[in-house]
N, C-alpha and C positions, 0 to 999 in steps of 0.2 A: 545574237545581235553584236554588232561591232562596239568595242569599248572606246573607239575614237570619235563617235558621233553622239549627239544629244538626241533624246527621244521624248516624245509625248505618248503616253500610253492611255488608251481609252478602254476602260473595263466595263463590260456589260454583264459578263458572266459572274463576277464576284469571286473568282478563284485567287485568293491572296498569294498562293505559292508562286504564281507566275511573276508577280511584281517582286516578291522576296528573292526568288531565284536569280532574276536578272540584276537586281540591286546588289546582291552579294557577289555576282560575277564581274562587278566593276562597270556595268552598263550605266551610262549617265542618263537617268530618267529625270528630265527637267520638270515634267508635270505628269501627274497621274490623275486623270479625270474618271471618277467612278460614277457610273450611271445607275447601277443596281446590282442585284444578285440573282440573275435569271437561272443560275445553275442550282440554286437552293443549297449552296455550300453552308455548312454549319457556321454559326457566328464566330466561333473561335478560330476558324480557318479562312474566313471571308476576307476580302480585300479591305473592308472597313477595320479589321483587326490590325492592319499594318499602319493605320493612321497614327500620326504623332498626336500628343495632347493638343498642340497648336491647331492641327487639322481638325480634330474633334470639336474644339471650341468654335472654329469657323463654321463647321457643318451645323452645329446646334444654332448658332446665331443666324445662319442663312435661312433657317426654317421659321424663325420667330421674330426677327427684326428687319426693318428696311435695309436694302443692300448697301446704302451709303454708310451704315454703321459698321460694316465689316469689309467694305471694298478695299481697304488698305492692307488687308491680310492676304498673304500670298504663300500658303504652305505648298509643299511639293504635292502632297496627296490632297485631293479636293473632290467633294461631291459636286457633280455637274447638275445644275438646275437650269433647265431650258427657259423657264419663265423670266429669268434675269436677262438673257439674250433677247428674248422676245420684247421685253420692255424697252431695251436700248434701241432695237430696230424700229419699234413703233414711234419712239421719240424722234429718231433721225429721219424716218421716211413718212410717218403719218400712218394712220390706221388703214386708209384705202389702199395705199401702195403696198403695205405689208400684206394685206389680204390678197391682193392681186398676185404678188410674188409667190405667196404660199400656194395659191391655186395653180399657177403656172408650173412651179417646180414639182408639185405633187403630181400633176398630169404628166410631166416629163418623166418622173420616176416610174409611174405606173406603166407608161408605154415601154420604157426600156426594161422594166422588171419582167415583162412577159417573155423576154428572150432567155432569161436565166432562172426565173423563179417558178415554182409550181404551187398550186393551191390544193390543199386537201380540205374538203368540206365534211364536217361532222354533222350528220343530220339526225342521229338517234342518240338517246341517252348513253347507250353503250359506246358509240363512236366518240362522244364527248368525253366520257370517262377515260377511254383509251388515249385520246389526244392529250388530256390533262396529265396522265401518267407519263406519256412520251415527253412532254414539255419538262416535267419535274425531273425526269431521269436523263435529260440531255440527249434524247434520241431523235430530236427534230433537227435536221440539217439546216444551216443558215439559208439555203436556197428554197426552203419550203415555208409557206405560210398556212396557218390553219384557220379556216372560217367556221365558227361555231354557230350553227343554225338552231338557236335556243327555242325560238317560236315553234319551229316544226318538231323539234325533239320533244318538247313538253306539251304540245297541243292536246294530247290525249288526256292530260291531267285536268283540263278545264271542262271536260264533258261529264 
């Protein structure tokens, strides 16, 4: 990444070394939004381990108190919580408009995703176990989604 630009980094995988490597290389990361740890990275190496004390305090507060109590805090590293954005949109647009926009954009995404995304359906217990291991070990490409058919896979257990 260029050191002459400012970046916002969105981390879903939770691999802290990516943030650390770029930060040490002089890349100006103005905001790091962490969504989770889908890679299953060990806590000591996860992106959350790069959080400053200030960021950790905001993360804890954001989970237990109303957003107005921590909205003045702006650490570089931050846990991204969608429900805060959803509440703002609902206040601005109203519930009906928000629901309509969600449906429209979901439909648009689904239609466009068929051009670049594949679906793997796991219909047996064995296929579900394999899919779970693939997810945990990072073997599922971003262009693939896995549909777990639990009802079909476990139907034999109810007999």
